[in-house]
C-alpha positions in Angstrom: 43.0 -16.8 13.7 39.6 -18.1 13.0 38.9 -20.2 9.9 35.2 -19.1 10.0 34.0 -17.4 6.9 32.1 -14.1 7.5 28.4 -14.4 6.9 26.9 -13.2 3.7 24.3 -10.5 3.9 21.6 -13.2 3.2 22.9 -15.5 5.9 23.0 -12.6 8.4 19.5 -11.6 7.5 18.2 -15.2 7.9 19.9 -15.5 11.3 18.4 -12.1 12.4 15.0 -13.1 11.1 15.0 -16.2 13.4 16.1 -14.3 16.5 13.7 -11.5 15.8 10.7 -13.7 14.9 8.8 -13.2 18.3 9.1 -9.5 18.0 8.1 -9.5 14.3 5.0 -11.6 15.1 4.0 -9.4 18.0 4.3 -6.2 15.9 2.5 -7.8 12.9 -0.4 -8.8 15.1 -0.5 -5.5 17.0 -0.7 -3.3 13.9 -2.4 -5.7 11.5 0.1 -6.2 8.7 3.2 -8.2 7.7 6.6 -6.9 8.7 9.5 -6.9 6.3 13.3 -6.4 6.5 14.5 -4.2 3.6 17.6 -2.2 2.7 21.3 -2.7 3.5 20.8 -5.7 5.9 20.0 -7.7 2.8 22.8 -6.4 0.5 25.8 -5.1 2.5 28.5 -6.7 4.5 28.3 -3.7 6.8 24.8 -2.4 7.0 24.2 1.1 8.3 21.0 0.2 10.0 18.1 -2.3 10.2 15.3 -1.1 8.1 11.9 -2.6 9.0 8.7 -1.8 7.1 5.2 -2.8 8.4 2.8 -3.0 5.5 -0.7 -1.6 6.0 -3.6 -0.6 3.8 -4.4 3.1 3.7 -7.6 2.4 5.6 -5.8 0.6 8.4 -3.2 3.4 8.6 -5.9 6.0 9.0 -7.7 3.8 11.6 -4.5 3.8 13.7 -3.3 7.4 13.2 -6.1 9.5 11.7 -6.8 11.2 8.5 -3.7 12.4 6.5 -1.4 9.9 8.2 0.2 9.1 4.8 0.1 12.6 3.2 3.4 14.3 2.4 2.6 18.0 2.5 4.4 21.1 3.8 2.2 21.3 6.8 1.8 17.9 8.6 -1.7 16.7 9.7 -2.3 15.5 13.2 -2.4 12.0 11.7 1.0 12.4 10.2 2.4 13.6 13.5 0.9 10.6 15.2 2.4 8.2 12.7 5.9 9.7 12.8 5.9 9.7 16.6 5.0 6.0 16.7 7.7 5.2 14.1 10.3 7.1 16.2 9.1 5.4 19.4 9.4 1.9 17.9 12.8 2.7 16.2 14.2 3.8 19.6 12.8 0.9 21.5 14.3 -1.7 19.1 17.6 0.1 18.9 17.9 0.0 22.7 16.7 -3.6 23.0 18.9 -5.0 20.1 21.9 -2.6 20.8 24.6 -3.3 18.2 23.0 -6.4 16.8 23.0 -6.7 13.9 23.6 -3.0 13.2 23.9 0.2 15.3 20.3 1.3 14.9 16.8 0.3 13.8 14.6 2.3 11.4 11.0 1.2 11.7 8.3 2.6 9.4 4.7 2.0 8.4 4.1 1.8 4.7 0.8 1.9 2.9 0.6 -0.7 0.2 -1.8 -2.5 -2.0 -2.2 -6.2 -1.3 -2.5 -8.8 -4.1 -5.8 -10.4 -4.9 -3.9 -13.5 -5.9 -1.9 -14.4 -2.8 -2.8 -11.7 -0.3 0.8 -10.5 0.0 1.8 -6.8 -0.3 2.8 -5.7 -3.7 6.4 -4.8 -3.2 8.7 -2.6 -5.4 10.5 -4.6 -8.0 14.2 -4.8 -7.8 14.3 -4.0 -4.1 15.2 -6.9 -1.9 12.9 -7.7 1.1 12.4 -10.5 3.6 9.3 -11.1 5.5 10.1 -11.4 9.2 6.8 -12.5 10.7 5.1 -15.8 10.3 1.5 -14.7 10.9 -1.0 -16.3 8.5 -2.3 -13.6 6.1 -5.9 -14.6 7.0 -5.3 -13.3 10.5 -5.0 -9.8 9.3 -8.6 -10.0 8.0 -9.9 -10.3 11.6 -12.7 -7.7 12.2 -13.2 -7.1 8.5 -16.6 -8.8 8.1 -15.5 -12.1 9.6 -15.9 -13.2 13.2 
């Protein structure tokens, strides 16, 4: 028998963050926003999945996917279809690449958010745990917005 104590959810999340850092930085730079781990990976000993949320402004989301990419209506816009397809594609790619570690599947989503004027970070929902996975300086996300 092993004397090793099982990792707490926080320890497991930190270990995952380190091993996933290269992917997180690549995704953050590719889409232009910080990537966060949220959900049961941060709170449960046996998480159901790995929930990843890439935070973007509404303007950036529409630049990527088109008008209506963040609208929730009965009939989906072409922008909404494009967004959902990309989320599915990224979720499947990560699930295949990281098969079984640290959970059985990945759920990747783009989220529109407001960013703080004070520190430049996304304004996250209170009471919901999150961990930033990328290490991209926030100033890099301003590239192409009036600066060289």
